[in-house]
PDB file of N, CA, C and O in Angstrom:
ATOM      1  N   UNK A   1      84.219  82.819  83.766  1.00  0.00           N
ATOM      2  CA  UNK A   1      85.424  83.688  84.179  1.00  0.00           C
ATOM      3  C   UNK A   1      85.110  85.068  84.166  1.00  0.00           C
ATOM      4  O   UNK A   1      84.511  85.529  83.194  1.00  0.00           O
ATOM      5  N   UNK A   2      85.469  85.853  85.209  1.00  0.00           N
ATOM      6  CA  UNK A   2      85.290  87.278  85.257  1.00  0.00           C
ATOM      7  C   UNK A   2      86.401  88.042  84.585  1.00  0.00           C
ATOM      8  O   UNK A   2      87.597  87.806  84.760  1.00  0.00           O
ATOM      9  N   UNK A   3      85.881  89.029  83.757  1.00  0.00           N
ATOM     10  CA  UNK A   3      86.811  89.904  83.053  1.00  0.00           C
ATOM     11  C   UNK A   3      86.854  91.290  83.653  1.00  0.00           C
ATOM     12  O   UNK A   3      85.801  91.891  83.867  1.00  0.00           O
ATOM     13  N   UNK A   4      87.957  91.788  83.915  1.00  0.00           N
ATOM     14  CA  UNK A   4      88.158  93.137  84.414  1.00  0.00           C
ATOM     15  C   UNK A   4      88.880  93.976  83.516  1.00  0.00           C
ATOM     16  O   UNK A   4      89.991  93.609  83.134  1.00  0.00           O
ATOM     17  N   UNK A   5      88.369  95.108  83.112  1.00  0.00           N
ATOM     18  CA  UNK A   5      89.030  96.115  82.266  1.00  0.00           C
ATOM     19  C   UNK A   5      89.677  97.183  83.242  1.00  0.00           C
ATOM     20  O   UNK A   5      89.036  97.808  84.088  1.00  0.00           O
ATOM     21  N   UNK A   6      90.978  97.300  83.019  1.00  0.00           N
ATOM     22  CA  UNK A   6      91.683  98.321  83.773  1.00  0.00           C
ATOM     23  C   UNK A   6      92.040  99.536  82.894  1.00  0.00           C
ATOM     24  O   UNK A   6      92.715  99.441  81.869  1.00  0.00           O
ATOM     25  N   UNK A   7      91.509 100.742  83.402  1.00  0.00           N
ATOM     26  CA  UNK A   7      91.730 101.967  82.480  1.00  0.00           C
ATOM     27  C   UNK A   7      93.263 102.243  82.424  1.00  0.00           C
ATOM     28  O   UNK A   7      93.991 101.970  83.379  1.00  0.00           O
ATOM     29  N   UNK A   8      93.707 102.773  81.310  1.00  0.00           N
ATOM     30  CA  UNK A   8      95.112 103.027  81.038  1.00  0.00           C
ATOM     31  C   UNK A   8      95.729 103.983  82.175  1.00  0.00           C
ATOM     32  O   UNK A   8      96.873 103.836  82.604  1.00  0.00           O
ATOM     33  N   UNK A   9      94.882 104.934  82.595  1.00  0.00           N
ATOM     34  CA  UNK A   9      95.210 105.977  83.713  1.00  0.00           C
ATOM     35  C   UNK A   9      95.756 105.153  84.875  1.00  0.00           C
ATOM     36  O   UNK A   9      96.841 105.450  85.375  1.00  0.00           O
ATOM     37  N   UNK A  10      95.061 104.165  85.298  1.00  0.00           N
ATOM     38  CA  UNK A  10      95.347 103.459  86.527  1.00  0.00           C
ATOM     39  C   UNK A  10      96.518 102.505  86.311  1.00  0.00           C
ATOM     40  O   UNK A  10      97.343 102.304  87.202  1.00  0.00           O
ATOM     41  N   UNK A  11      96.574 101.937  85.147  1.00  0.00           N
ATOM     42  CA  UNK A  11      97.562 100.894  84.957  1.00  0.00           C
ATOM     43  C   UNK A  11      98.942 101.569  84.797  1.00  0.00           C
ATOM     44  O   UNK A  11      99.930 100.932  85.160  1.00  0.00           O
ATOM     45  N   UNK A  12      99.078 102.723  84.317  1.00  0.00           N
ATOM     46  CA  UNK A  12     100.272 103.357  84.009  1.00  0.00           C
ATOM     47  C   UNK A  12     100.864 104.285  85.224  1.00  0.00           C
ATOM     48  O   UNK A  12     102.068 104.291  85.483  1.00  0.00           O
ATOM     49  N   UNK A  13     100.013 104.982  85.864  1.00  0.00           N
ATOM     50  CA  UNK A  13     100.554 105.924  86.858  1.00  0.00           C
ATOM     51  C   UNK A  13     100.214 105.666  88.291  1.00  0.00           C
ATOM     52  O   UNK A  13     100.982 106.025  89.183  1.00  0.00           O
ATOM     53  N   UNK A  14      99.060 105.041  88.546  1.00  0.00           N
ATOM     54  CA  UNK A  14      98.712 104.678  89.923  1.00  0.00           C
ATOM     55  C   UNK A  14      98.753 103.195  90.163  1.00  0.00           C
ATOM     56  O   UNK A  14      98.530 102.356  89.291  1.00  0.00           O
ATOM     57  N   UNK A  15      99.057 102.939  91.419  1.00  0.00           N
ATOM     58  CA  UNK A  15      99.080 101.543  91.827  1.00  0.00           C
ATOM     59  C   UNK A  15      97.756 100.942  91.966  1.00  0.00           C
ATOM     60  O   UNK A  15      96.898 101.498  92.652  1.00  0.00           O
ATOM     61  N   UNK A  16      97.534  99.824  91.350  1.00  0.00           N
ATOM     62  CA  UNK A  16      96.262  99.123  91.398  1.00  0.00           C
ATOM     63  C   UNK A  16      96.403  97.776  92.133  1.00  0.00           C
ATOM     64  O   UNK A  16      97.233  96.947  91.760  1.00  0.00           O
ATOM     65  N   UNK A  17      95.614  97.573  93.145  1.00  0.00           N
ATOM     66  CA  UNK A  17      95.711  96.335  93.950  1.00  0.00           C
ATOM     67  C   UNK A  17      94.428  95.649  93.950  1.00  0.00           C
ATOM     68  O   UNK A  17      93.430  96.277  94.302  1.00  0.00           O
ATOM     69  N   UNK A  18      94.343  94.473  93.606  1.00  0.00           N
ATOM     70  CA  UNK A  18      93.130  93.591  93.590  1.00  0.00           C
ATOM     71  C   UNK A  18      93.193  92.662  94.795  1.00  0.00           C
ATOM     72  O   UNK A  18      94.172  91.926  94.913  1.00  0.00           O
ATOM     73  N   UNK A  19      92.249  92.646  95.666  1.00  0.00           N
ATOM     74  CA  UNK A  19      92.334  91.877  96.890  1.00  0.00           C
ATOM     75  C   UNK A  19      90.802  91.360  97.193  1.00  0.00           C
ATOM     76  O   UNK A  19      89.811  92.025  96.894  1.00  0.00           O
ATOM     77  N   UNK A  20      90.764  90.221  97.759  1.00  0.00           N
ATOM     78  CA  UNK A  20      89.374  89.665  98.216  1.00  0.00           C
ATOM     79  C   UNK A  20      88.770  90.613  99.132  1.00  0.00           C
ATOM     80  O   UNK A  20      89.485  91.254  99.903  1.00  0.00           O
ATOM     81  N   UNK A  21      87.408  90.765  99.109  1.00  0.00           N
ATOM     82  CA  UNK A  21      86.644  91.573  99.955  1.00  0.00           C
ATOM     83  C   UNK A  21      86.922  91.498 101.471  1.00  0.00           C
ATOM     84  O   UNK A  21      87.048  92.498 102.178  1.00  0.00           O
ATOM     85  N   UNK A  22      87.008  90.236 101.905  1.00  0.00           N
ATOM     86  CA  UNK A  22      87.276  89.897 103.324  1.00  0.00           C
ATOM     87  C   UNK A  22      88.641  90.473 103.663  1.00  0.00           C
ATOM     88  O   UNK A  22      88.744  91.083 104.727  1.00  0.00           O
ATOM     89  N   UNK A  23      89.711  90.343 102.864  1.00  0.00           N
ATOM     90  CA  UNK A  23      90.913  90.800 103.119  1.00  0.00           C
ATOM     91  C   UNK A  23      90.942  92.300 103.189  1.00  0.00           C
ATOM     92  O   UNK A  23      91.598  92.842 104.078  1.00  0.00           O
ATOM     93  N   UNK A  24      90.235  93.041 102.259  1.00  0.00           N
ATOM     94  CA  UNK A  24      90.144  94.442 102.266  1.00  0.00           C
ATOM     95  C   UNK A  24      89.462  94.973 103.467  1.00  0.00           C
ATOM     96  O   UNK A  24      89.869  96.020 103.972  1.00  0.00           O
ATOM     97  N   UNK A  25      88.348  94.261 104.015  1.00  0.00           N
ATOM     98  CA  UNK A  25      87.784  94.667 105.168  1.00  0.00           C
ATOM     99  C   UNK A  25      88.586  94.599 106.403  1.00  0.00           C
ATOM    100  O   UNK A  25      88.535  95.498 107.243  1.00  0.00           O
ATOM    101  N   UNK A  26      89.387  93.465 106.543  1.00  0.00           N
ATOM    102  CA  UNK A  26      90.397  93.427 107.623  1.00  0.00           C
ATOM    103  C   UNK A  26      91.382  94.496 107.529  1.00  0.00           C
ATOM    104  O   UNK A  26      91.736  95.097 108.544  1.00  0.00           O
ATOM    105  N   UNK A  27      91.887  94.796 106.283  1.00  0.00           N
ATOM    106  CA  UNK A  27      92.796  95.975 106.203  1.00  0.00           C
ATOM    107  C   UNK A  27      92.187  97.169 106.549  1.00  0.00           C
ATOM    108  O   UNK A  27      92.846  97.937 107.250  1.00  0.00           O
ATOM    109  N   UNK A  28      90.956  97.523 106.174  1.00  0.00           N
ATOM    110  CA  UNK A  28      90.395  98.812 106.615  1.00  0.00           C
ATOM    111  C   UNK A  28      90.188  98.876 108.220  1.00  0.00           C
ATOM    112  O   UNK A  28      90.335  99.939 108.822  1.00  0.00           O
ATOM    113  N   UNK A  29      89.842  97.686 108.864  1.00  0.00           N
ATOM    114  CA  UNK A  29      89.771  97.669 110.257  1.00  0.00           C
ATOM    115  C   UNK A  29      91.078  97.991 110.885  1.00  0.00           C
ATOM    116  O   UNK A  29      91.172  98.791 111.816  1.00  0.00           O
ATOM    117  N   UNK A  30      92.152  97.316 110.330  1.00  0.00           N
ATOM    118  CA  UNK A  30      93.592  97.550 110.865  1.00  0.00           C
ATOM    119  C   UNK A  30      93.970  98.887 110.699  1.00  0.00           C
ATOM    120  O   UNK A  30      94.587  99.482 111.582  1.00  0.00           O
ATOM    121  N   UNK A  31      93.611  99.473 109.509  1.00  0.00           N
ATOM    122  CA  UNK A  31      93.988 100.925 109.265  1.00  0.00           C
ATOM    123  C   UNK A  31      93.305 101.944 110.274  1.00  0.00           C
ATOM    124  O   UNK A  31      93.915 102.897 110.759  1.00  0.00           O
ATOM    125  N   UNK A  32      92.055 101.664 110.523  1.00  0.00           N
ATOM    126  CA  UNK A  32      91.245 102.529 111.485  1.00  0.00           C
ATOM    127  C   UNK A  32      91.833 102.433 112.849  1.00  0.00           C
ATOM    128  O   UNK A  32      91.939 103.422 113.574  1.00  0.00           O
ATOM    129  N   UNK A  33      92.245 101.142 113.221  1.00  0.00           N
ATOM    130  CA  UNK A  33      92.813 100.898 114.487  1.00  0.00           C
ATOM    131  C   UNK A  33      94.092 101.602 114.694  1.00  0.00           C
ATOM    132  O   UNK A  33      94.323 102.140 115.777  1.00  0.00           O
ATOM    133  N   UNK A  34      94.959 101.631 113.695  1.00  0.00           N
ATOM    134  CA  UNK A  34      96.315 102.127 113.728  1.00  0.00           C
ATOM    135  C   UNK A  34      96.302 103.609 113.746  1.00  0.00           C
ATOM    136  O   UNK A  34      97.110 104.250 114.418  1.00  0.00           O
ATOM    137  N   UNK A  35      95.306 104.200 112.945  1.00  0.00           N
ATOM    138  CA  UNK A  35      95.193 105.670 113.016  1.00  0.00           C
ATOM    139  C   UNK A  35      94.639 106.321 114.301  1.00  0.00           C
ATOM    140  O   UNK A  35      94.777 107.515 114.568  1.00  0.00           O
ATOM    141  N   UNK A  36      93.999 105.418 115.068  1.00  0.00           N
ATOM    142  CA  UNK A  36      93.519 105.892 116.406  1.00  0.00           C
ATOM    143  C   UNK A  36      94.600 105.867 117.427  1.00  0.00           C
ATOM    144  O   UNK A  36      94.465 106.527 118.457  1.00  0.00           O
ATOM    145  N   UNK A  37      95.673 105.145 117.210  1.00  0.00           N
ATOM    146  CA  UNK A  37      96.800 105.092 118.047  1.00  0.00           C
ATOM    147  C   UNK A  37      97.685 106.330 118.000  1.00  0.00           C
ATOM    148  O   UNK A  37      98.101 106.754 116.922  1.00  0.00           O
ATOM    149  N   UNK A  38      97.977 106.912 119.158  1.00  0.00           N
ATOM    150  CA  UNK A  38      98.801 108.173 119.000  1.00  0.00           C
ATOM    151  C   UNK A  38     100.153 107.795 118.716  1.00  0.00           C
ATOM    152  O   UNK A  38     100.659 106.818 119.266  1.00  0.00           O
ATOM    153  N   UNK A  39     100.796 108.539 117.857  1.00  0.00           N
ATOM    154  CA  UNK A  39     102.237 108.279 117.497  1.00  0.00           C
ATOM    155  C   UNK A  39     103.182 109.347 118.252  1.00  0.00           C
ATOM    156  O   UNK A  39     102.727 110.392 118.715  1.00  0.00           O
ATOM    157  N   UNK A  40     104.377 109.028 118.321  1.00  0.00           N
ATOM    158  CA  UNK A  40     105.337 109.842 119.009  1.00  0.00           C
ATOM    159  C   UNK A  40     105.798 110.920 118.099  1.00  0.00           C
ATOM    160  O   UNK A  40     106.251 110.683 116.980  1.00  0.00           O
ATOM    161  N   UNK A  41     105.674 112.127 118.608  1.00  0.00           N
ATOM    162  CA  UNK A  41     106.132 113.359 117.809  1.00  0.00           C
ATOM    163  C   UNK A  41     107.314 113.970 118.680  1.00  0.00           C
ATOM    164  O   UNK A  41     107.077 114.562 119.733  1.00  0.00           O
ATOM    165  N   UNK A  42     108.549 113.801 118.205  1.00  0.00           N
ATOM    166  CA  UNK A  42     109.557 114.434 119.068  1.00  0.00           C
ATOM    167  C   UNK A  42     109.598 115.937 119.176  1.00  0.00           C
ATOM    168  O   UNK A  42     109.345 116.608 118.175  1.00  0.00           O
ATOM    169  N   UNK A  43     109.886 116.483 120.267  1.00  0.00           N
ATOM    170  CA  UNK A  43     110.056 117.885 120.485  1.00  0.00           C
ATOM    171  C   UNK A  43     111.401 118.371 119.843  1.00  0.00           C
ATOM    172  O   UNK A  43     112.194 117.556 119.372  1.00  0.00           O
ATOM    173  N   UNK A  44     111.621 119.623 119.837  1.00  0.00           N
ATOM    174  CA  UNK A  44     112.862 120.051 119.301  1.00  0.00           C
ATOM    175  C   UNK A  44     114.070 119.656 120.087  1.00  0.00           C
ATOM    176  O   UNK A  44     115.180 119.455 119.594  1.00  0.00           O
ATOM    177  N   UNK A  45     113.740 119.556 121.431  1.00  0.00           N
ATOM    178  CA  UNK A  45     114.802 119.061 122.438  1.00  0.00           C
ATOM    179  C   UNK A  45     115.233 117.632 122.125  1.00  0.00           C
ATOM    180  O   UNK A  45     116.405 117.256 122.136  1.00  0.00           O
ATOM    181  N   UNK A  46     114.091 116.809 121.823  1.00  0.00           N
ATOM    182  CA  UNK A  46     114.366 115.428 121.614  1.00  0.00           C
ATOM    183  C   UNK A  46     115.119 115.264 120.262  1.00  0.00           C
ATOM    184  O   UNK A  46     115.977 114.390 120.137  1.00  0.00           O
ATOM    185  N   UNK A  47     114.819 116.036 119.342  1.00  0.00           N
ATOM    186  CA  UNK A  47     115.546 116.031 118.040  1.00  0.00           C
ATOM    187  C   UNK A  47     117.027 116.301 118.281  1.00  0.00           C
ATOM    188  O   UNK A  47     117.889 115.571 117.791  1.00  0.00           O
ATOM    189  N   UNK A  48     117.309 117.346 119.032  1.00  0.00           N
ATOM    190  CA  UNK A  48     118.660 117.763 119.286  1.00  0.00           C
ATOM    191  C   UNK A  48     119.378 116.671 120.097  1.00  0.00           C
ATOM    192  O   UNK A  48     120.569 116.444 119.882  1.00  0.00           O
ATOM    193  N   UNK A  49     118.716 116.021 120.982  1.00  0.00           N
ATOM    194  CA  UNK A  49     119.378 115.043 121.824  1.00  0.00           C
ATOM    195  C   UNK A  49     119.697 113.830 120.987  1.00  0.00           C
ATOM    196  O   UNK A  49     120.733 113.191 121.170  1.00  0.00           O
ATOM    197  N   UNK A  50     118.785 113.505 120.046  1.00  0.00           N
ATOM    198  CA  UNK A  50     119.115 112.278 119.159  1.00  0.00           C
ATOM    199  C   UNK A  50     120.288 112.684 118.212  1.00  0.00           C
ATOM    200  O   UNK A  50     121.238 111.945 117.957  1.00  0.00           O
ATOM    201  N   UNK A  51     120.127 113.832 117.764  1.00  0.00           N
ATOM    202  CA  UNK A  51     121.292 114.234 116.856  1.00  0.00           C
ATOM    203  C   UNK A  51     122.628 114.168 117.597  1.00  0.00           C
ATOM    204  O   UNK A  51     123.613 113.707 117.022  1.00  0.00           O
ATOM    205  N   UNK A  52     122.694 114.617 118.862  1.00  0.00           N
ATOM    206  CA  UNK A  52     123.958 114.550 119.561  1.00  0.00           C
ATOM    207  C   UNK A  52     124.413 113.132 119.976  1.00  0.00           C
ATOM    208  O   UNK A  52     125.591 112.791 120.085  1.00  0.00           O
ATOM    209  N   UNK A  53     123.388 112.388 120.183  1.00  0.00           N
ATOM    210  CA  UNK A  53     123.591 110.926 120.462  1.00  0.00           C
ATOM    211  C   UNK A  53     124.183 110.188 119.158  1.00  0.00           C
ATOM    212  O   UNK A  53     125.050 109.319 119.252  1.00  0.00           O
ATOM    213  N   UNK A  54     123.654 110.601 117.975  1.00  0.00           N
ATOM    214  CA  UNK A  54     124.107 109.959 116.773  1.00  0.00           C
ATOM    215  C   UNK A  54     125.603 110.339 116.470  1.00  0.00           C
ATOM    216  O   UNK A  54     126.431 109.537 116.037  1.00  0.00           O
ATOM    217  N   UNK A  55     125.835 111.605 116.739  1.00  0.00           N
ATOM    218  CA  UNK A  55     127.228 112.147 116.596  1.00  0.00           C
ATOM    219  C   UNK A  55     128.184 111.486 117.512  1.00  0.00           C
ATOM    220  O   UNK A  55     129.316 111.180 117.138  1.00  0.00           O
ATOM    221  N   UNK A  56     127.734 111.256 118.733  1.00  0.00           N
ATOM    222  CA  UNK A  56     128.680 110.555 119.715  1.00  0.00           C
ATOM    223  C   UNK A  56     128.858 109.061 119.287  1.00  0.00           C
ATOM    224  O   UNK A  56     129.898 108.455 119.542  1.00  0.00           O
ATOM    225  N   UNK A  57     127.923 108.552 118.699  1.00  0.00           N
ATOM    226  CA  UNK A  57     127.977 107.150 118.355  1.00  0.00           C
ATOM    227  C   UNK A  57     128.984 106.950 117.137  1.00  0.00           C
ATOM    228  O   UNK A  57     129.768 106.002 117.087  1.00  0.00           O
ATOM    229  N   UNK A  58     128.888 107.920 116.177  1.00  0.00           N
ATOM    230  CA  UNK A  58     129.835 107.896 115.058  1.00  0.00           C
ATOM    231  C   UNK A  58     131.241 108.076 115.458  1.00  0.00           C
ATOM    232  O   UNK A  58     132.170 107.470 114.925  1.00  0.00           O
ATOM    233  N   UNK A  59     131.369 108.941 116.425  1.00  0.00           N
ATOM    234  CA  UNK A  59     132.729 109.154 117.079  1.00  0.00           C
ATOM    235  C   UNK A  59     133.280 107.985 117.779  1.00  0.00           C
ATOM    236  O   UNK A  59     134.493 107.900 117.967  1.00  0.00           O
ATOM    237  N   UNK A  60     132.388 107.000 118.211  1.00  0.00           N
ATOM    238  CA  UNK A  60     132.733 105.879 119.050  1.00  0.00           C
ATOM    239  C   UNK A  60     132.697 106.387 120.517  1.00  0.00           C
ATOM    240  O   UNK A  60     133.408 105.773 121.313  1.00  0.00           O
ATOM    241  N   UNK A  61     132.017 107.348 120.939  1.00  0.00           N
ATOM    242  CA  UNK A  61     131.846 107.861 122.148  1.00  0.00           C
ATOM    243  C   UNK A  61     130.761 107.149 122.916  1.00  0.00           C
ATOM    244  O   UNK A  61     129.786 107.815 123.265  1.00  0.00           O
ATOM    245  N   UNK A  62     130.826 105.861 123.218  1.00  0.00           N
ATOM    246  CA  UNK A  62     129.662 105.136 123.840  1.00  0.00           C
ATOM    247  C   UNK A  62     130.294 103.936 124.577  1.00  0.00           C
ATOM    248  O   UNK A  62     131.471 103.626 124.394  1.00  0.00           O
ATOM    249  N   UNK A  63     129.479 103.277 125.410  1.00  0.00           N
ATOM    250  CA  UNK A  63     129.935 101.954 126.033  1.00  0.00           C
ATOM    251  C   UNK A  63     128.821 100.939 125.735  1.00  0.00           C
ATOM    252  O   UNK A  63     127.671 101.280 125.457  1.00  0.00           O
ATOM    253  N   UNK A  64     129.230  99.704 125.811  1.00  0.00           N
ATOM    254  CA  UNK A  64     128.254  98.681 125.559  1.00  0.00           C
ATOM    255  C   UNK A  64     127.427  98.482 126.847  1.00  0.00           C
ATOM    256  O   UNK A  64     127.828  98.849 127.951  1.00  0.00           O
ATOM    257  N   UNK A  65     126.294  97.900 126.636  1.00  0.00           N
ATOM    258  CA  UNK A  65     125.405  97.558 127.866  1.00  0.00           C
ATOM    259  C   UNK A  65     126.098  96.619 128.780  1.00  0.00           C
ATOM    260  O   UNK A  65     125.998  96.814 129.991  1.00  0.00           O
ATOM    261  N   UNK A  66     126.823  95.576 128.308  1.00  0.00           N
ATOM    262  CA  UNK A  66     127.625  94.724 129.169  1.00  0.00           C
ATOM    263  C   UNK A  66     128.690  95.421 130.037  1.00  0.00           C
ATOM    264  O   UNK A  66     128.828  95.200 131.240  1.00  0.00           O
ATOM    265  N   UNK A  67     129.446  96.301 129.300  1.00  0.00           N
ATOM    266  CA  UNK A  67     130.416  97.077 130.104  1.00  0.00           C
ATOM    267  C   UNK A  67     129.725  97.978 131.176  1.00  0.00           C
ATOM    268  O   UNK A  67     130.227  98.141 132.289  1.00  0.00           O
ATOM    269  N   UNK A  68     128.646  98.509 130.821  1.00  0.00           N
ATOM    270  CA  UNK A  68     127.826  99.368 131.747  1.00  0.00           C
ATOM    271  C   UNK A  68     127.463  98.673 132.926  1.00  0.00           C
ATOM    272  O   UNK A  68     127.622  99.177 134.037  1.00  0.00           O
ATOM    273  N   UNK A  69     126.950  97.466 132.737  1.00  0.00           N
ATOM    274  CA  UNK A  69     126.568  96.432 133.785  1.00  0.00           C
ATOM    275  C   UNK A  69     127.855  96.113 134.625  1.00  0.00           C
ATOM    276  O   UNK A  69     127.870  96.169 135.855  1.00  0.00           O
ATOM    277  N   UNK A  70     128.782  95.820 133.958  1.00  0.00           N
ATOM    278  CA  UNK A  70     130.083  95.360 134.705  1.00  0.00           C
ATOM    279  C   UNK A  70     130.597  96.561 135.642  1.00  0.00           C
ATOM    280  O   UNK A  70     131.015  96.339 136.778  1.00  0.00           O
ATOM    281  N   UNK A  71     130.538  97.815 135.096  1.00  0.00           N
ATOM    282  CA  UNK A  71     130.946  99.084 135.909  1.00  0.00           C
ATOM    283  C   UNK A  71     129.996  99.193 137.019  1.00  0.00           C
ATOM    284  O   UNK A  71     130.455  99.465 138.128  1.00  0.00           O
ATOM    285  N   UNK A  72     128.660  99.008 136.865  1.00  0.00           N
ATOM    286  CA  UNK A  72     127.690  99.043 137.980  1.00  0.00           C
ATOM    287  C   UNK A  72     128.039  98.115 139.015  1.00  0.00           C
ATOM    288  O   UNK A  72     128.156  98.507 140.176  1.00  0.00           O
ATOM    289  N   UNK A  73     128.232  96.814 138.665  1.00  0.00           N
ATOM    290  CA  UNK A  73     128.562  95.710 139.563  1.00  0.00           C
ATOM    291  C   UNK A  73     129.822  96.016 140.342  1.00  0.00           C
ATOM    292  O   UNK A  73     129.929  95.745 141.538  1.00  0.00           O
ATOM    293  N   UNK A  74     130.823  96.621 139.585  1.00  0.00           N
ATOM    294  CA  UNK A  74     132.061  96.909 140.265  1.00  0.00           C
ATOM    295  C   UNK A  74     131.952  97.973 141.314  1.00  0.00           C
ATOM    296  O   UNK A  74     132.681  97.941 142.306  1.00  0.00           O
ATOM    297  N   UNK A  75     131.011  98.970 141.112  1.00  0.00           N
ATOM    298  CA  UNK A  75     130.837 100.118 142.046  1.00  0.00           C
ATOM    299  C   UNK A  75     130.048  99.651 143.316  1.00  0.00           C
ATOM    300  O   UNK A  75     130.143 100.253 144.386  1.00  0.00           O
ATOM    301  N   UNK A  76     129.327  98.634 143.151  1.00  0.00           N
ATOM    302  CA  UNK A  76     128.528  98.080 144.212  1.00  0.00           C
ATOM    303  C   UNK A  76     129.289  97.295 145.361  1.00  0.00           C
ATOM    304  O   UNK A  76     128.764  97.059 146.448  1.00  0.00           O
ATOM    305  N   UNK A  77     130.510  96.933 145.036  1.00  0.00           N
ATOM    306  CA  UNK A  77     131.253  96.140 145.816  1.00  0.00           C
ATOM    307  C   UNK A  77     131.783  96.729 147.272  1.00  0.00           C
ATOM    308  O   UNK A  77     132.468  96.022 148.011  1.00  0.00           O
TER     309      UNK A  77
END
C-alpha cells in the first residue's frame, strides 16, 4: 500500500486533488485546448445593450418567440 503524507499547509488552506496520471494528462490537454479558444469580450455598447434588455425583461416589456412568429405570419397574408 502506498502512503502519502499531506503537509498541513496544503490540507488546511489550499485545495488538494489526487487524480490518476492519465486523467491529469487529459485534463491538461483539455485546458490547453480551451485556453486557445477565443472568448467573447463584450464592448461597452454590448454591456449597455444587455443592461437595457435586462431592465426591459424585468418590466415585462417583451414578447414570446411564438407571439413574434404569429405576428410575422399575420403580416405576410
